[in-house]
N, C-alpha and C positions, 0 to 999 in steps of 0.2 A: 510048722506053720509059717508062712511068708509075713514080712513085716506089715504088709498092707492090711491084713486080717486083724492086726491089733490096733489100726488106726493111728499109728505112730508118725506117719509122714505127713499128717495134716498141718498145714500152715496157721498158726495162731498168732494174734497180736501179742507181743510179750507183755507180762504183767506191769512193768513199769510204765509203759505207754498206756495201758489201761487205766492205770491209777491216775495218770496225767490227764487223760481225757475225762475220768470221773471228777477230778478236782476242778477241772475247767468248765463242767457242767454239760460237756458234750456226751456223757454216757450217764444213764439212770442206775440206780443202786441195783436193780434187776438185772440189767443188762451187764453190769459188772459181775455180778454173782453168777450168771449164766456163762459168761466167758471163763471166769476162774474155774468154774465146774468143768468145762472142756479141757483145761490145763490139767486138772487133777485126774481126769480121765485117762489122758495121754500119759501121765506119769504111772498110773496104775497098770495101764497096758504095757509100759516099758518094764515095770518090775516083774509082771507075769511072765513076759518074754524071758527076762533074765533068770527067773527062778526055773523055768522049764528048759533052757538051754545053758546049764551052767558052765559047760566046758568052753563053748563058744565065747560066752561072755567073759569068762576069765582070760581067754586068749586076747580079746579085743581090749580088756582092761589093761592088760600087761603092755600091748603095743601103744596104747594111749599114753600110759605113764612113761614109756621110753620116749615118745614123741615129746611130751610136755617137758620132761626133765632135759632134753637136749636143747629145746628152745629156751627154757629157763636159765640154764647154765651159760649159753651164749649172750642173751640179752638182759637177763634178769627177770625175775618174777613179776616185779612191780611194773616194769615197761610192758610185759606180756599181757598183764591184766588191763593196762590202760588201752592197749590196742584192741583186745577183745571187746572191751566196753564201747570203743568207739564203733567198731563194727556192728555190735548189738543195736546201735541207734539208728542204723540205716533203715529207712522205712520198707525198702523192696529187696532186702537181704534174706533169703530163706533161713540160713543158719541162726538168726537172731533168737529163735526159741531156745537154742542150746546155749547162747552166750549172755543172756540178759542179766545173770547175775555174777558176772565175771569180776565185779568190784568186791564181792564179799570174800574176804581172805580165808574164811573158814571153810569154803568150798574148795577142794583140791583142784589144782590147775589141769590135771588130766580129764576132768570131767567134761570140759569143754570141746574136747576132740573126738571124732569118730573117723577111724581110718578105713575100716572095711565094712562096717555094718551101717545101713541107712538110719538116719539121714547123715550122709558123709560130710565131715568138715575137717580140713587140715590146713596147716600152713605150709606151703611148698618153699617159700624162700621169704627171708626177713633180713633187711638190711637197715641199719641204724646209724644215722649221720647227724650228730648234734640234735637239733629239734625236728628233724624229719625222720619218718620211717618209711620204707618202701616194702610192702608186703604183698606176696603172691598167694592166694588162697585157692583151694579147691573144694567145692561143696556139691552137693546134689540137690536139686529142686523137688517139687512135688510130684513131677513126672519121673523121678529118678534119673534124670539127665545129669551128667557131671559137667560142671562149668568150672572153668579156671578164670580167675579175675586178678588183676593187678591194680593196686590202689597205692597212693601216697598220702601219708597222714603227715599233719605238721601240728605242732603245739599251738594252741590259741592263747588269747590274753588271760585265760583263767587256767592256763598251763594244762588243759585237757587236750587230746588229739581230735582233730577234725580232719575229715576227708578232703583233700585238695583235688585229686585227680582220680579217677576210677574208669577202667576199660576191661572189657571181656577179652580175654586172650584166646579162649578155645571153649567150644561148647560140643559135647559129644552126647 
């Protein structure tokens, strides 16, 4: 069964942003519950897919573990989580639904990457120079088009990463 049948490609507002809107009074309790219910349905659909396609899921998990461990060995897990968290806060970034809890160290780093199975998200290149990080990411959007984007992040006053430049390199 294709991914679209499970409803997993749906773009949703990440939970931290939902909570922020709720606390600011821009979202009612009922709207918050409805939005969080959508998130839970996506998670349930993903678990169902993984249960039905165990071998494919195992191979994808192995690929993602390898990808994450290579990045963590080169750049450090803490810096990787900081970069992923900064990317998750971008309002028009489709993979933010995968990255919203990157700051939670109890969630393994490989859980944030998808190399072959939609929604695709991977870091193609990452270069760290003091307080700057240049990162090239590839991801798929709602229409399953692959987009490659290059961003420069720099540490702000509170020592968190903020996007300073962003440009799309390629869209296929």
